[in-house]
N, C-alpha and C positions, 0 to 999 in steps of 0.2 A: 233575624240575627244572622250575619254573614259568617261563612266558614273561614277559619284562620288558615292561611297558607304561609309556611315558614320556608324561606329561601336562603341559599348560601352559594358562594362561588369560590373555587380554588383553581389555581393554574398548574398545569403540568406540561411536560415535554414529550415529544414523539420523534423518534429517529426515522427519517426517510433517507436511507443510504447514509451519507455523511452530512446531511442537512438536518439541523435541529429545528423542529416546528413547535410553536407554543399553542396549546389547546386550552380551552376554558371548560371546566367541569362545573355545571350548575345542578343543584339538588333542590327539589321541592318536596316537602312533607305535607300532605293534605289528609284530612279525615277520610275514613272509609275502610273498606276491607283491607287488611294487611297485604301488601303486594310490593315487590321490588322490581323495577323496570329500568333498563338502560337503553337509551335511544341515541342515534347518531351514526348509523352504518358501522356498527361494531361486530366483531366476529365472536365466536363462541367463548373464547378465552376471556373476553370482557363481559359478555352476557352472563357467564357462570360465576362472576365475581361476587354476586350477592351472597352465596353460601359461605364463601371464604370470609367476606367482610363481616357478616353477622356473627359467625363463630369467633373471629378475632376480637371484635368489640366486646362480646360478652365475657370471654375468657380473660380479657384485660381489665375487667372491672367497670366497663361502660354499659349503658342501657342501649338496646336496639329499639329505636322509637317505633311506636305503634302507628298504624295508618299506612297510607299509600306513599311509597317513596319512588320518586321519578328522578333519574339521573340523566342529564343531557350532556353529551360531549360534542363540542363544536370546534371548528366548522363541521356541520352535520353532513356535508356532501363528500367528505373524504373518508375512505375506508380506513378502519383502525384495527389494530391487532396487538396482542401482548398483554402481560399481566402487570405491567408497571403502573397501571391506572388504579390498582387496589388501594394504595395508601392515600392518594388524593381524594378518592371517592369516600373512604372512611372518614377522613378529616372533614370533608364537606358535610357528611351526615352529622358529625359531632357539632359543627358550627350551626347547621340548620336546626338541630334539636336543642341548642342552648347549652350543651355540655362542654363546649369550647367557645371562648369569646374572642372575637377579633375586632379591634378598634376600627370604626368606620373610616373608609378611605384607604386602609392598608391592604396590601396584597400578600398572599401566601402561595408558595410554590412547593410541590411535593411530588415524589415518585417512589415507586417500590412495590414489590409483591408481598402479600400477607400470607403467613401460615395460619392454620386454624387456631394456634395458641397465641397469636398476636405478634409473632416475630416478623420483623421486616427484612425482606431479602432483596438483594440487588438483581438487576436484569441487564443484559448487554446493551451498550449504547448510551450510558449515562453522560459521558463527556460530550457526545454528539448532541444529546438533548439540551445540555446546558450551554451550548454554543450561542444561544440567543443573546442578543444585546439588551433585552429587557431587564429591568431591575425589579427586585422584590424586597419587601420588608422582612419576610421570613422565608427561608429556603431549607427544606428537609430532604436529606439524601440517605439511603440505606448505609449503615455503618460499614458493611463489607464491600461497598462500592466506593467508599470515600477515598481509599488509597489510589484508585485509578483515575480520579478526577483531574483533568488537566485544564484548570481555569483558575483565575484569580478571584472568582466570585466567593463571597462569604456564604457559608452554609453550616447547618448543624447535622452531624451524623446521628442517625436514629436507628437503634437496634430492635426496639420493641415498642408497641403502642403504649406500654406502661411508662415510657419516657415522657408521655404527655401527662404530667402529674398534677396539673392545676388548670382550672378553666381559663385563667389568664395566661396567654401565651408568653408574655414578657417575663413571667416568673421562671419558667423552665427553659426558655429558648437561650442557648449558649452557642453562638456561631464561631466558626474558625475558618481560616482561609483554605482554599482548595489547591493552592500552588504547591505541587509535590516536588520533591527533590529528586531529579532524574540523575541516576548515576550512569555515566557513559562508559562504553567499553574501553578498557585500558590494557587488555592483553588479548593475544591471538593464538594462544597455545593449543586451542582445539582445532585449528586449521592446519592441515599438512603444509610443509614448506615446498615451494616450487623447485628447490634444489633436488627433489626426488625425481624430477623429469630429466632424463638423460638423453643426450644426443639430439636435442631439438632446440638449438639456439634461435632459429627463426621464429618458432612458435612462442618461445619465452619473450622474445622482443615484441611480437604482435600482442601478447597479453599485456605487457607493460604499456604499450601505446594505447591499447583499448581502455585500460583502467585510467590512464592519465588524462585522456580527452573525452572519456565517456562515449567511445566509439563502438558500435555494434560489430561483433567479430564472428566469422564463420571459419571453423577448422574442419578440413576434410583430409582424411588420410587412412592409412592401413590399420587394420585391427591391432590393438595392443600398442599403438605408438604413443599413447598418452593424451589423446584428445579429451576424454572424459575427465581425466585428472586435472588438466588445465582449466576446464570449465568449472570444476568444483573448488579449485584452489584460488581462483582469481580474487575472491572477496578478501583473502588474507593479505593482499598488498594494497588494499584500500584503507585510507585513514578512518578513524572512528567517526561515527555520525556526529553532526553538530546537534545542539539542543533542539533546534527547529526540526531537523530531519528526524530526530528521535520522537518528537511529539507527533509528527505526521504518521510515522510508522505505528506508534502506539495507538493513535486514534483509530486507524483502520482496523487494527486487531481488536481494540476494545469494542468497536461497533458490532463485532460478531462474537464477542465473548471469549476470545483466545488470548487476551492480554493478561499476563501474570506480573503483578507489580513487584514480586520478589526477584524477578529475573532482570539482569542488566540488559537493556535493549541493544541488540547487535544489528549490523547492517544485514538486511534479508539476503539470503542466498537460496533460491528455490530451484529444484530439479523437476523437470517435466519429461514425460516419456511419450512415445507414439500412441499409446492407448488412451490418452487424456481426452475428455469430452469437451465440447464447445462451452457448455455451462460451467464446467470446472475452470476453464480458462478465463472467460469473460465475467462470470458471476451470474446470479439468478435475478432476472428483472422482475419476476413476480414477488420475490421477497426482498429485493434490493440488497443482496448479499454479495460482496466483492469476490472476484475470482483470483486466480494465480497472478494475472496481470497486475492487479492492484496490490495484492499481498507482497509482490516483489518491488513495490515502489521504494525508491531510494537505494535499491540493492541490485542484485544480479538475478536474471532469469536464464537458466541454462537448459537448453533443449537438446537432448541427446538423440542420436540416430535420426537427424532431421529429415533425411530423405525417405524415412519410413512412415512419416506422418501422412494422414489423409489430406487431400488437396484443399478441402473446405477448412480444415484446421489451420493449414498454412496461410490461407487467405485471411483468416481472422487476425493473424499477427500483423498485418500491414498497417492497420489503423493505429494501434498503440505505438508501433515503431515510428510512426510519422507524427502523430498528434500528442502522444504521451499521456493519453487519458482514455477512459472508457465511458461511453454514454449508454444509459439505460432509460427506457420509457416505461412508466407504470401509471396506469389510469390517466393516460394522456399527458402526463407531466414528465419532462426530461430531467434526468439526474446524471451527475458526472462523478466519476471516481478517478483519482490520480493514478497514473500508470507510467511513471518516469523511471525506467529501469535500464540497466546495461544488459543487452541481449547477447548471449553467447550461444552459437549453434555449433553442433558437431555431428559428423556422419562419415560414412564411407563414400569414396568417389565413384564407386560402381558396385554392382551386385556382389562380386567376390571381394571387393575392397582393396585389391592389389594394383590398381591402375598406376600409382605413382612409383612403384618399385622399379629400380633401374635394370633388373635382370629379366624384365618382360615376362613376369609370371601371371599376368592378368589373363583370365580365361573368358572374359566377356567380349562379345562382338560389339562393334560400333553402335549397332541399333539398340542393343541391351543397355549400353552405357548412356546413350541419349535418352532412352525411355526412363532410366533410373533417376538421372539428374533432372529430367523434365518436370518433375513435381515442383521443383524450386522455380517458380515463375519469375519472369523478368522484373515485374514491379516489386516483388519481395526482395530479390537480390539487389535491386537498386537502393534499398533501404539499409543494406549492409555496408559498413564503412571499410572493413578490413577483411581480406581473404588470406588464408595461410594453408599450405599443404604440409602434411606430415608423413614421413616414411618410417619404415620399421627400424628399430634400434639394432645396430649390428656392431661387431668387432669390440673395440676397446670400451665403447659405451655400455655394452652388455656387462662387461666385467665391473664397471663402476657401480652398477646397481647393487652389487653385494657389499660395497664399501660404505662405512658409516660416514655421513657428511656432517659438517658443522652447519646446522640449519639456521643460517642468517640471511639467506637470499630474500625471503619475504620482508624482513626488517629493512634491508637496504633498498629494495624496490619500493617499499611503502614510503620511505623518505623522499624518493624521487617523485612519486605520485603526489605526495603532499605538496612539494614545492611547485609542481606543475599546476596543481589545483589553485594554489594561491595566486600564481601569475594570471590564470584565466579569470579568477574572481575579480582581480583588479581591472582586467581588460573589459569585462562585461558588466561592471558594477552598476552602470546606468541603464542597462538593457533588460534587467530582470532575468538573466540567465547566468549560468555558472561555467559551462564547459564549451569547448570548441565543437564537440559533437552535438550541442543543442543550438548552435548558431546556424541560422538558415541562409546565410549570405556568403559572399566571397569578396567583401569590400577590401581593397588593397590597403587602405589606410588603417583599418581595424586589424587586419591580419599582418600588417607590416611586411609587404612584399614589394620589391623593386620591379622595374620593367623587365629586366632580364629574367627574373624568376617567373613572372607572369607569362612571358613569351614561351619559356620552356614548358610551363604547365599546360599552356594552350596547345602546344605542339604534341605533348604526350597524350592529352585528352583526345585530340583529333585523330591521331594514329590508332589509339585504342578504341575509338568509337564510343567514348563516354557521352552520356546525356548531360544536360545542364546541371542536373542534380549530382551526377557523377563527378563533374568538374569541380563543383563546390566542395564535395567531400574530399577530393584530392587535395585541394588547397587547405582544408581544415585539418586533415591528417598531417600534412606538411607543417602546419602551424604547431600542432601538438609535439611533433618531433623536435622542432626548434625550442619549444617550452621545456622539454625534458633536458635539453642542453643549456637552458636558461639564457638563450640568445634573444635579443630584442627583435631582430630582423630575420625573416626567412631567407633561405638560400636555395640555389639550384639543387644542392645536395639533399636538402630536406624533401623537395618535390621528387627527386630521383628515388629516394628510399620509400616515400609514400606510394609511388607508382608500383613498387614491388608488391605492396599489400593491397593495391586497388585492382590488380589483375584478376579477373574472374577465373575460377578454377573448375 
């Protein structure tokens, strides 16, 4: 007489970075000495799930089957980690033991961690895991994770194993849609107004151009001139995120468990300092956790005291500034994280910081100045679109600091940026990009430049020693200036102003 083997299969998801992979969980219950075994290159958090699952099933009113229980998670050649496999393994055991009945040919998807009392808890990355295009007849998601789901897939939120109240799934299965209502930012009261920056009209203009065309900006100037304030306030003149931008930002944060569905998603504005590590910037390749580059996606990354950064950290910035993405390799597989942000750098022009002062108070020697700015390599500076110097605030402008201002500058500039963004979206709608700063060419027909303007730009670039990339940036900055004035065609005056901000300092 042969031995009876009871088999069952359940599907679950696994988040590899921002890629959702579908795994199959198969369970076999065979006669023999009671034993629980999980196979398939699983780490300790999965191998230890037997104790949690057994306690959860028993305290929820189910029987833990006797005999040898073997759980296989495939593909077996991929390393797996995390506790989100608890619920699908438990359901697989219920199916294999006959305590839950699934009609032949139907598929069930589940994910979630189990407490010893049977409570189902969410784990980071649910929206990533559900990105798969595969369809399922039944889909079970932890209830506390449901508000974070960004998908139109039908699923049933489950808070406890006792929700499985009948052997027949169709009796208790009650799905709903996962399309959450995202409330977009409609106020900017928490961001200081740029009207607080006194005596720096050139810096304010450069900030407006940078935000309007998504151009990277470098501010160098004397201590206390307002460089850091400009970098931290620039997000206040950017329009609210679109629905797709909000979903992108929420997905990145949800993948690492930092997304709070009760908070209105706002455009990211991240501040980094010279002590930051490479792993914090790029992310962890061993755990596929995004770093500051990706967390700043669709927002602003402000690097203060740029000349104080280590050279290797500065070199790390070159790739995301050019490609707008971060690549990580884990177990021989390449993963990509988006990193399309507006970069704002700020720092002193020399060791004492007084190089640009008109009364010649700088105490640094030429060699010290050269060595101090030498950390900013040519390839890095070539990826900066705008340069602006800032000097100390003096005279009447100092007196204005004490005066209360009507804080409407952000609102006014935000309207200008919004109009410029719309013009650029219409221009590049067939090219898959949105901003002048993300266009990598200098086509005269696209940028709407006549021969006189091109000749003038060529002459400026030649005299200034711009590279081909620098010439293209000159043209694109000029195009943004024209967009701010809502003019269809660029002029020599646009290139002339753009050249002021393209001059390296």
